[in-house]
N, C-alpha and C positions, 0 to 999 in steps of 0.2 A: 504494500500500499504506500503510495507516494504521500509525503506530508506536505500537501497543498493547503491553501487557507481553509478549504471546506473542511478537510480532515483535522486540522488544528481546532477549529472551531467546534466540532463534534466531540473532540476528546479533552477540550478545555474543562479545567476543573475549578475555574474562578468563582468567587462567590461563596464558596464553601469554607467552612471553619478550618478544616483540614483537607489535604489531598485525598485521604483515603474515605471521606464522608460521602454518604449517598446523595445523589441528586434527587429531586422530588420524583422524577419518572422512574428511577431505580427503586425508591421506596415503595411507590404504588405496587410495582411488579412482586416485590418481596413480600410486602404486608399482608397480601392476600394468602401467603403460604404459611404465615404464622398462626399459632393457636389463640383463640380468644380467650378472654378470661373465664375462669372456671366458676360455675355456679355455686354459690354458697361460700366461695372462699375469700379471703382478704382482697379488697380492692387493690389494684396496681398503683405504685405510687411512683414507678420509674417507666419512663417512655421505652417500649421495645425499640424503637429507633435509636435511642440514646444508647442502648445496650448493644445493638448491633453495630453501630458505628465505632463503640470501644473495642468490639472484638476486631472489626476490619483495621482499626488504628494498630492494634497490637500484631496482626497478621502482615501489615505493610511495613511497620517499623522494626519489629522483631523486639520491642521492649517487654518488660516484665509487668505483670498486673499492677504492682503496686507503683510502678513508674508511670502510669497512665497520668496526663494532665488532669488538674483537679475539676475542669468542667464536664468530664465525664461522670456518670452516676458512680457511687461509691462500690467497690468491690465487696466480695463477701469472704476475701482470705481470712480476715480476722473474726468473722461471724461464726465460724466453725460449723457450717451447715453441712458441708460434704466431707470434711476431713474424717469424721469417726469411722466412716465405711470405706474410706480410701484404700486401706490395707487390703480389702477383699479384691478390688481391682488389680492392685499391684501382685498380689499373690497369684491370681489367675493368669496374668501375663507371665510370671515366672514359671509357671506350670506349662504354659504354652511354649516358653523358651527351651524346654526340654525336647521339644519336637525339632529336629534340625532343619526340616522344611520350613518352619516358621520363624527361623532365628533372622533370616534376611528376607527382605521384601522382593522376592524375585517372580512371583506370579505376574502374568500379563493382564488378566482381568480380575474385577472385584469378586466375581462368581467363582473363579478358581480359589483365591485366597479364602473366601468364605467357606468353600467346601473343605479346604485343608483345616480350617478352624474347627469345624464341625468334626472332621475326622479325629483331630487330636482331643477334642472333647469326648468323644465316644470311647476312645482308647483309654483316656483317664478315668472315665466313669466305670467302664466294664471292669478294670483292674480293681477299682476301689470296691465295687460290688462283690466281685469273686473273692477279694481278700476277707471281706466281712461274712461269707458264708451264705449269701442269699442265693447263689448259683445252684 
């Protein structure tokens, strides 16, 4: 694609707070895919657009969550919402690491990677069940 005046105008990110922020047209496309508020739950106090723009800022800049500029919504690292169960995910990844096929991301498709993850889970669970004497 040649960078002519038309292409530059279409890709210009001027008028946004940060270069990683969503334009209004981009937000309209993404907002339709996000979940609505849960019935009976607490009302949302943070805009989902602000949360998504914070995630995009981190993806673009590579900064840490705690290094986000202060005009983004506050993070939940200090709130401890997800940390108590974090060990479950880390332990599971450790078990998957025992499968040499899953040690590196060498699969060509997501479907293939998903299939090998299921195979590793089947192997792990069948060995556990057999060890417990349920077989």
